[in-house]
Structures are given as C-alpha cells and as structure tokens.
N, CA, C and O of each residue as an XYZ file, in Angstrom:
332
protein
N      -6.220    -11.922      6.867
C      -5.502    -11.745      5.623
C      -4.005    -11.662      5.885
O      -3.561    -11.203      6.937
N      -3.266    -12.107      4.929
C      -1.809    -12.118      5.008
C      -1.259    -10.830      4.400
O      -1.775    -10.340      3.395
N      -0.221    -10.292      5.009
C       0.421     -9.104      4.453
C       1.141     -9.452      3.156
O       1.543    -10.599      2.961
N       1.310     -8.471      2.265
C       2.031     -8.736      1.021
C       3.416     -9.301      1.297
O       4.072     -8.917      2.265
N       3.852    -10.213      0.443
C       5.098    -10.948      0.684
C       6.342    -10.070      0.635
O       7.291    -10.304      1.384
N       6.353     -9.069     -0.230
C       7.570     -8.262     -0.338
C       7.521     -7.019      0.536
O       8.297     -6.085      0.334
N       6.614     -7.000      1.504
C       6.555     -5.880      2.430
C       7.815     -5.820      3.284
O       8.244     -4.739      3.689
N       8.403     -6.969      3.556
C       9.594     -7.021      4.402
C      10.816     -6.402      3.728
O      11.785     -6.073      4.412
N      10.798     -6.235      2.399
C      11.953     -5.652      1.729
C      12.052     -4.149      1.961
O      13.117     -3.562      1.767
N      10.957     -3.524      2.373
C      10.968     -2.094      2.621
C      11.478     -1.827      4.028
O      10.988     -2.409      4.996
N      12.452     -0.954      4.134
C      13.018     -0.654      5.442
C      12.030      0.174      6.258
O      11.601     -0.249      7.332
N      11.673      1.332      5.759
C      10.733      2.205      6.440
C       9.912      2.955      5.403
O      10.203      2.927      4.207
N       8.890      3.618      5.890
C       8.072      4.448      5.006
C       8.917      5.548      4.377
O       8.675      5.936      3.234
N       9.903      6.056      5.112
C      10.743      7.133      4.584
C      11.689      6.653      3.487
O      12.273      7.474      2.779
N      11.851      5.335      3.332
C      12.714      4.841      2.257
C      11.968      4.767      0.924
O      12.576      4.520     -0.117
N      10.641      4.982      0.959
C       9.872      4.992     -0.288
C      10.192      6.257     -1.071
O      10.535      7.277     -0.473
N      10.088      6.213     -2.389
C      10.231      7.444     -3.171
C       9.118      8.434     -2.808
O       8.056      8.039     -2.328
N       9.373      9.698     -3.041
C       8.431     10.753     -2.638
C       7.055     10.575     -3.285
O       6.035     10.825     -2.644
N       7.021     10.146     -4.546
C       5.728      9.995     -5.207
C       4.907      8.869     -4.584
O       3.682      8.973     -4.527
N       5.535      7.815     -4.123
C       4.817      6.736     -3.451
C       4.281      7.213     -2.101
O       3.145      6.914     -1.735
N       5.109      7.955     -1.368
C       4.663      8.459     -0.061
C       3.477      9.395     -0.217
O       2.518      9.315      0.551
N       3.534     10.284     -1.207
C       2.435     11.219     -1.447
C       1.160     10.463     -1.824
O       0.082     10.765     -1.313
N       1.283      9.497     -2.703
C       0.103      8.730     -3.119
C      -0.492      7.964     -1.947
O      -1.714      7.882     -1.824
N       0.338      7.410     -1.094
C      -0.165      6.669      0.065
C      -0.862      7.607      1.043
O      -1.889      7.252      1.621
N      -0.313      8.792      1.228
C      -0.965      9.779      2.092
C      -2.320     10.181      1.521
O      -3.277     10.364      2.274
N      -2.412     10.322      0.199
C      -3.685     10.690     -0.422
C      -4.712      9.562     -0.315
O      -5.912      9.825     -0.233
N      -4.256      8.326     -0.316
C      -5.166      7.193     -0.114
C      -5.766      7.256      1.283
O      -6.965      7.036      1.461
N      -4.938      7.554      2.266
C      -5.435      7.662      3.636
C      -6.421      8.825      3.758
O      -7.459      8.692      4.406
N      -6.103      9.954      3.144
C      -7.024     11.094      3.147
C      -8.330     10.696      2.458
O      -9.409     11.052      2.930
N      -8.241      9.964      1.353
C      -9.437      9.524      0.631
C     -10.334      8.647      1.473
O     -11.559      8.743      1.388
N      -9.739      7.792      2.287
C     -10.538      6.940      3.177
C     -11.353      7.800      4.137
O     -12.553      7.584      4.307
N     -10.699      8.771      4.758
C     -11.399      9.621      5.717
C     -12.431     10.528      5.053
O     -13.498     10.767      5.619
N     -12.127     11.030      3.870
C     -13.082     11.875      3.151
C     -14.320     11.072      2.773
O     -15.442     11.544      2.952
N     -14.130      9.881      2.258
C     -15.271      9.041      1.885
C     -16.127      8.693      3.100
O     -17.355      8.757      3.042
N     -15.478      8.329      4.183
C     -16.230      8.010      5.401
C     -16.973      9.237      5.933
O     -18.132      9.141      6.337
N     -16.309     10.373      5.930
C     -16.934     11.602      6.417
C     -18.159     11.985      5.622
O     -19.212     12.277      6.189
N     -18.025     11.983      4.300
C     -19.177     12.335      3.475
C     -20.266     11.272      3.527
O     -21.450     11.593      3.423
N     -19.879     10.013      3.685
C     -20.869      8.945      3.753
C     -21.752      9.093      4.993
O     -22.975      8.976      4.915
N     -21.115      9.352      6.139
C     -21.878      9.416      7.381
C     -22.445     10.800      7.694
O     -23.501     10.903      8.317
N     -21.764     11.855      7.274
C     -22.191     13.193      7.663
C     -22.673     14.049      6.497
O     -23.121     15.176      6.710
N     -22.591     13.543      5.276
C     -23.052     14.283      4.117
C     -24.530     14.030      3.871
O     -25.114     13.092      4.415
N     -25.113     14.864      3.059
C     -26.528     14.733      2.738
C     -26.649     14.353      1.260
O     -27.075     15.161      0.435
N     -26.268     13.107      0.936
C     -26.276     12.635     -0.439
C     -27.467     11.717     -0.681
O     -27.975     11.073      0.237
N     -27.899     11.674     -1.931
C     -28.896     10.649     -2.276
C     -28.234      9.267     -2.286
O     -27.029      9.152     -2.061
N     -29.004      8.248     -2.539
C     -28.498      6.874     -2.502
C     -27.350      6.662     -3.495
O     -26.391      5.952     -3.195
N     -27.451      7.278     -4.675
C     -26.393      7.107     -5.679
C     -25.066      7.662     -5.177
O     -24.009      7.083     -5.428
N     -25.125      8.778     -4.472
C     -23.910      9.367     -3.924
C     -23.282      8.471     -2.869
O     -22.060      8.347     -2.792
N     -24.129      7.849     -2.057
C     -23.599      6.950     -1.029
C     -22.962      5.713     -1.662
O     -21.961      5.200     -1.161
N     -23.540      5.238     -2.758
C     -22.951      4.098     -3.461
C     -21.575      4.472     -4.008
O     -20.624      3.703     -3.870
N     -21.465      5.637     -4.621
C     -20.177      6.072     -5.167
C     -19.152      6.313     -4.050
O     -17.973      5.997     -4.211
N     -19.599      6.867     -2.928
C     -18.681      7.037     -1.801
C     -18.225      5.690     -1.263
O     -17.065      5.532     -0.880
N     -19.127      4.721     -1.232
C     -18.747      3.373     -0.800
C     -17.732      2.745     -1.730
O     -16.783      2.100     -1.285
N     -17.936      2.938     -3.029
C     -16.971      2.418     -4.002
C     -15.613      3.110     -3.855
O     -14.571      2.460     -3.932
N     -15.627      4.423     -3.646
C     -14.380      5.154     -3.429
C     -13.660      4.669     -2.180
O     -12.435      4.551     -2.163
N     -14.432      4.389     -1.135
C     -13.859      3.870      0.106
C     -13.209      2.510     -0.126
O     -12.104      2.255      0.353
N     -13.890      1.644     -0.858
C     -13.348      0.306     -1.136
C     -12.073      0.400     -1.973
O     -11.105     -0.311     -1.707
N     -12.068      1.265     -2.972
C     -10.880      1.443     -3.812
C      -9.709      1.948     -2.969
O      -8.584      1.470     -3.114
N      -9.975      2.915     -2.087
C      -8.905      3.432     -1.235
C      -8.380      2.362     -0.289
O      -7.176      2.292     -0.041
N      -9.265      1.531      0.239
C      -8.810      0.446      1.111
C      -7.931     -0.547      0.360
O      -6.890     -0.973      0.862
N      -8.355     -0.911     -0.843
C      -7.575     -1.864     -1.641
C      -6.210     -1.270     -1.988
O      -5.190     -1.951     -1.889
N      -6.195     -0.007     -2.392
C      -4.914      0.640     -2.690
C      -4.040      0.722     -1.455
O      -2.836      0.475     -1.527
N      -4.633      1.068     -0.322
C      -3.868      1.143      0.917
C      -3.283     -0.190      1.324
O      -2.228     -0.241      1.954
N      -3.955     -1.269      0.971
C      -3.463     -2.607      1.309
C      -2.322     -3.038      0.383
O      -1.332     -3.614      0.834
N      -2.470     -2.754     -0.916
C      -1.501     -3.261     -1.881
C      -0.352     -2.308     -2.203
O       0.672     -2.754     -2.720
N      -0.482     -1.034     -1.920
C       0.595     -0.096     -2.267
C       1.931     -0.416     -1.611
O       2.963     -0.260     -2.264
N       1.968     -0.855     -0.360
C       3.284     -1.186      0.197
C       4.004     -2.294     -0.564
O       5.234     -2.317     -0.604
N       3.260     -3.201     -1.161
C       3.919     -4.263     -1.925
C       4.392     -3.768     -3.291
O       5.252     -4.393     -3.911
N       3.838     -2.655     -3.762
C       4.262     -2.111     -5.057
C       5.424     -1.151     -4.899
O       6.195     -0.952     -5.838
N       5.560     -0.556     -3.733
C       6.589      0.461     -3.532
C       7.972     -0.171     -3.589
O       8.197     -1.281     -3.106
N       8.873      0.560     -4.185
C      10.256      0.096     -4.234
C      11.120      1.074     -3.449
O      10.718      2.204     -3.174
N      12.272      0.630     -3.111
C      13.211      1.460     -2.382
C      13.660      2.605     -3.283
O      13.824      2.422     -4.489
N      13.859      3.789     -2.699
C      14.241      4.952     -3.488
C      15.581      4.733     -4.192
O      15.753      5.161     -5.333
N      16.520      4.076     -3.532
C      17.821      3.792     -4.164
C      17.634      2.861     -5.359
O      18.269      3.023     -6.401
N      16.745      1.880     -5.182
C      16.469      0.935     -6.266
C      15.842      1.647     -7.469
O      16.190      1.366     -8.615
N      14.923      2.565     -7.199
C      14.288      3.293     -8.292
C      15.283      4.186     -9.017
O      15.265      4.261    -10.246
N      16.149      4.862     -8.274
C      17.164      5.711     -8.905
C      18.119      4.880     -9.760
O      18.536      5.323    -10.830
N      18.464      3.694     -9.301
C      19.339      2.819    -10.083
C      18.660      2.377    -11.370
O      19.302      2.325    -12.420
N      17.382      2.061    -11.306
C      16.663      1.680    -12.525
C      16.571      2.819    -13.515
O      16.720      2.610    -14.719
N      16.326      4.032    -13.018
C      16.242      5.189    -13.911
C      17.591      5.473    -14.556
O      17.655      5.800    -15.741
N      18.668      5.350    -13.788
C      20.002      5.581    -14.343
C      20.343      4.534    -15.389
O      20.968      4.845    -16.403
N      19.933      3.289    -15.147
C      20.213      2.224    -16.106
C      19.465      2.454    -17.415
O      19.993      2.152    -18.485
N      18.249      2.983    -17.347
C      17.458      3.231    -18.562
C      18.052      4.331    -19.420
O      17.882      4.333    -20.639
N      18.760      5.281    -18.781
C      19.369      6.370    -19.550
C      20.548      5.826    -20.272
O      21.226      6.561    -20.990
C-alpha cells in the first residue's frame, strides 16, 4: 500500500495539534486493547466479532489520520481567519 500523499507536508508528530495527537494515541491504545481482549479475553463469538471490527476501525484510522492532520500553525491561522 502507498502512504497518503499529503503525509510529506507534516514535519513531525509534534507539529500536529494536540487534539490530533491525543486521538492518534487513543487509536494505538485501541489496537492493543482489541488485540488483548481478542486473544486473552473470555468472550463469546459475538464479542470476538465486535473486537475484530474495533481492531479494523482502529487500523483504518491509524492509516488515514496522518493524511487528515494539519499543521498546528495552519489550524491556528484558519481559526483566526474564521473569527
């Protein structure tokens, strides 16, 4: 798979706004939580299906979030322009 095209516009993870960084960290936590409960939890089949869906959603978000994130300076400029 190819990385998102506008990933190169981001300088570093620290240049993302705080809300984007927090959401990305929670996506990573969600991946590990879903995997942990899937393999080590005692769920019925329906629970494993929902954990699998949660895992897939977290993976998709983790893949596409860097392309959605904007630079913190850019976001502040947009907010100032809207005021």
